C-alpha positions in Angstrom: 24.4 11.4 4.5 23.1 13.0 7.7 21.2 11.4 10.5 19.2 8.3 10.1 15.4 8.6 10.5 13.3 5.6 11.3 9.8 5.5 9.9 7.0 2.9 10.3 4.6 2.5 7.4 1.6 0.2 6.8 0.2 -1.0 3.5 -2.9 -3.0 2.5 -3.2 -5.4 -0.4 -6.9 -6.2 -0.7 -7.6 -8.9 -3.2 -11.0 -9.5 -4.9 -12.6 -12.9 -5.8 -11.1 -12.7 -9.3 -7.6 -12.5 -7.7 -6.9 -8.9 -8.5 -5.5 -6.4 -6.0 -7.0 -3.0 -5.2 -4.5 -0.2 -5.8 -4.6 3.6 -5.5 -3.2 6.1 -8.0 -1.5 8.9 -6.1 -2.4 12.5 -6.7 -0.3 14.2 -9.3 1.3 16.9 -7.0 4.9 17.9 -7.0 5.1 17.8 -3.2 4.4 14.1 -3.1 6.8 11.2 -3.6 5.8 9.2 -6.7 3.1 11.6 -8.0 0.6 9.8 -10.3 2.1 6.4 -9.5 0.1 3.4 -8.4 0.6 2.1 -4.9 -1.1 0.5 -1.9 -3.5 2.1 0.5 -1.8 2.9 3.8 0.6 5.4 5.3 2.6 6.3 8.4 1.9 4.9 11.8 1.0 7.6 14.4 2.7 7.7 17.8 1.3 5.0 20.1 -0.4 3.1 17.2 0.1 -0.6 16.6 0.4 -1.7 12.9 -3.1 -3.2 13.1 -4.6 0.1 14.4 -2.7 2.1 11.8 -3.8 0.1 8.8 -7.4 0.1 9.9 -7.3 3.9 10.4 -5.7 4.5 7.0 -8.3 2.4 5.2 -11.1 4.2 7.0 -9.6 7.6 6.0 -8.7 6.7 2.5 -11.6 4.4 1.3 -14.1 4.3 4.2 -13.8 0.5 4.5 -13.0 -2.0 7.3 -11.5 -5.1 5.8 -10.6 -8.4 7.4 -6.8 -8.0 7.0 -4.0 -10.0 8.4 -0.3 -9.2 8.6 1.6 -10.9 5.8 5.1 -9.6 6.0 7.4 -7.0 7.6 10.6 -5.8 6.1 13.0 -2.8 6.3 14.0 -0.7 3.4 16.7 2.0 3.5 16.1 5.1 1.4 18.1 8.3 0.7 15.7 11.2 0.9 17.2 14.6 0.4 20.5 13.5 2.0 18.8 11.8 4.9 19.2 8.1 5.4 15.7 6.8 6.1 14.9 3.3 7.3 11.3 2.4 6.6 9.9 -0.6 8.4 7.0 -1.7 6.2 4.1 -3.7 7.6 2.2 -5.4 4.7 -1.4 -6.6 5.3 -3.5 -8.7 3.0 -7.1 -9.7 3.0 -10.2 -10.2 0.8 -12.5 -7.5 -0.6 -15.7 -8.2 -2.5 -16.8 -4.7 -3.6 -16.8 -3.3 -7.1 -14.2 -0.5 -7.5 -16.8 2.0 -8.7 -18.7 1.7 -5.4 -15.7 2.4 -3.2 -15.3 5.9 -1.8 -11.9 7.5 -2.6 -10.8 10.2 -0.2 -7.1 10.2 -1.1 -5.5 9.9 -4.5 -6.9 10.4 -8.0 -8.1 6.9 -8.9 -8.4 3.3 -7.7 -8.7 0.1 -9.5 -8.2 -3.7 -9.5 -5.2 -5.1 -11.2 -3.8 -8.6 -11.9 -0.2 -9.7 -12.3 -0.6 -9.2 -16.1 -1.3 -5.5 -15.5 1.9 -4.7 -13.5 4.2 -4.1 -16.5 1.9 -1.3 -17.8 1.6 0.5 -14.5 3.9 3.1 -13.0 4.3 1.6 -9.5 5.6 3.7 -6.7 7.7 2.9 -3.6 9.4 0.0 -5.3 6.3 -2.2 -4.7 6.4 -4.1 -8.0 8.5 -7.0 -6.7 6.2 -7.1 -3.6 3.1 -7.3 -5.8 4.7 -10.1 -7.9 5.6 -12.0 -4.8 2.0 -11.6 -3.5 0.5 -12.9 -6.7 2.8 -15.9 -6.5 1.5 -16.9 -3.1 -1.8 -15.2 -2.3 -4.0 -18.3 -2.6 -2.1 -19.7 0.4 -2.5 -16.5 2.4 -6.3 -15.9 2.3 
């Protein structure tokens, strides 16, 4: 492997009053990692941004919403991308949302929807987030 690259990413897990999480289906493009897979809203932190600023910017860009989010967990993941060792520090935010999916603007991705823990086995989930989602469902009532 060649040089290690360090990347900071933010993700939001909004949960509705029915206990379902809002996910995004990525565009089905070959230049994307996990095309067509379901994942969180979020993305890369820009230079000089805090994680809080980054997640708020990402949500405004992607779904035009400001949500009352709080940091739930931070963890590092090491990936091999094209021969490069990439360490991704992930900042995971959680918070309530009370808006029907059909009323949410979608500016990035091909679809969005609410899903419960029972839906996870039937979804193609990107970025290795399925265990994260299962952990969230196990504890979310204590988080919000």
